C-alpha positions as semicolon CSV with decimal commas, in nm:
position;residue;x (nm);y (nm);z (nm)
1;M;1,529;-0,423;3,248
2;T;1,507;-0,423;2,886
3;A;1,180;-0,437;2,661
4;A;1,100;-0,741;2,483
5;V;1,112;-0,676;2,123
6;E;0,822;-0,840;1,918
7;P;0,919;-1,017;1,579
8;V;0,849;-0,937;1,246
9;T;0,533;-1,137;1,100
10;W;0,550;-1,137;0,771
11;V;0,216;-1,225;0,602
12;A;0,191;-1,413;0,230
13;V;-0,021;-1,229;0,068
14;C;-0,029;-1,356;-0,341
15;P;0,181;-1,442;-0,587
16;L;0,333;-1,136;-0,746
17;E;0,209;-1,262;-1,095
18;A;-0,176;-1,216;-0,908
19;V;-0,103;-0,831;-0,887
20;A;-0,084;-0,664;-1,253
21;R;0,122;-0,378;-1,340
22;E;-0,020;-0,047;-1,208
23;S;-0,302;-0,234;-1,022
24;G;-0,370;-0,317;-0,650
25;V;-0,543;-0,602;-0,499
26;T;-0,664;-0,621;-0,135
27;A;-0,533;-0,827;0,157
28;L;-0,656;-0,873;0,530
29;V;-0,291;-0,829;0,732
30;H;-0,297;-0,887;1,100
31;G;-0,703;-0,794;1,061
32;E;-0,631;-0,488;0,867
33;A;-0,698;-0,414;0,497
34;V;-0,409;-0,326;0,333
35;A;-0,389;-0,227;-0,004
36;V;-0,122;-0,395;-0,240
37;F;0,015;-0,238;-0,533
38;R;0,243;-0,291;-0,837
39;D;0,391;0,026;-1,014
40;H;0,527;0,090;-1,365
41;L;0,884;-0,030;-1,253
42;D;0,773;-0,326;-1,103
43;E;0,786;-0,203;-0,738
44;V;0,551;-0,313;-0,474
45;H;0,394;-0,101;-0,247
46;A;0,120;-0,180;0,073
47;L;-0,042;0,120;0,189
48;S;-0,407;0,082;0,421
49;N;-0,679;0,023;0,229
50;L;-0,864;0,312;0,355
51;D;-0,934;0,616;0,196
52;P;-0,847;0,880;0,426
53;A;-1,105;1,140;0,257
54;S;-1,426;0,923;0,272
55;G;-1,330;0,632;0,508
56;A;-1,460;0,369;0,256
57;S;-1,185;0,085;0,225
58;V;-1,140;0,166;-0,135
59;L;-0,795;0,245;-0,255
60;S;-0,675;-0,072;-0,402
61;R;-0,964;-0,019;-0,659
62;G;-0,754;0,351;-0,725
63;I;-0,634;0,418;-1,033
64;V;-0,225;0,358;-0,990
65;G;-0,040;0,642;-1,223
66;T;0,274;0,858;-1,182
67;R;0,293;1,262;-1,151
68;G;0,634;1,395;-1,254
69;G;0,793;1,063;-1,250
70;V;0,626;0,953;-0,859
71;P;0,437;0,671;-0,884
72;F;0,079;0,707;-0,670
73;V;-0,289;0,587;-0,674
74;A;-0,587;0,805;-0,711
75;S;-0,855;0,716;-0,479
76;P;-1,175;0,586;-0,665
77;M;-1,418;0,800;-0,388
78;H;-1,270;1,192;-0,438
79;K;-0,927;1,114;-0,658
80;Q;-0,683;1,267;-0,411
81;P;-0,328;1,114;-0,513
82;Y;-0,158;0,939;-0,257
83;R;0,227;0,851;-0,325
84;L;0,301;0,476;-0,314
85;S;0,613;0,498;-0,166
86;D;0,535;0,717;0,190
87;G;0,101;0,756;0,134
88;V;0,155;1,114;0,142
89;C;-0,143;1,315;-0,052
90;L;0,041;1,495;-0,347
91;D;-0,241;1,769;-0,342
92;D;-0,221;1,785;0,032
93;E;0,083;1,742;0,225
94;A;-0,094;1,696;0,601
95;V;-0,287;1,418;0,452
96;R;-0,169;1,111;0,428
97;V;-0,225;0,702;0,441
98;P;-0,073;0,453;0,628
99;T;0,238;0,273;0,450
100;Y;0,331;-0,120;0,530
101;A;0,685;-0,321;0,497
102;V;0,627;-0,507;0,187
103;R;0,860;-0,784;0,012
104;V;0,867;-1,009;-0,267
105;V;1,000;-1,334;-0,137
106;D;1,044;-1,625;-0,402
107;G;0,802;-1,473;-0,646
108;V;0,532;-1,448;-0,337
109;V;0,409;-1,048;-0,203
110;Q;0,456;-1,076;0,146
111;V;0,319;-0,740;0,372
112;G;0,472;-0,718;0,735
113;P;0,420;-0,453;1,014
114;R;0,299;-0,060;0,974
115;R;0,527;0,145;0,940
116;S;0,572;0,467;1,155
């Protein structure tokens, strides 16, 4: 017996131009608050909006920057930097923010499933 595979559902979040470079926006995706960021290279990333240190839904309001060429968002609560590519904290690799599949189709940012 083969297990059924659920289809990937992409959610249109906003036009790409609604996300300024080096900033973020929040979207509700499948009932979860997701922070969508656009880095200095114009790449788009999606992380959970929940700050692991405080539990507050605030990461989309964090400062986006780079450290050693690695794009990150610094939490507005306690300033921990989380790598945009995989959600790992740059100061403590044991701490991580969940990430989501993200893509841009016809100028619209779409968020897919949570990555494992």
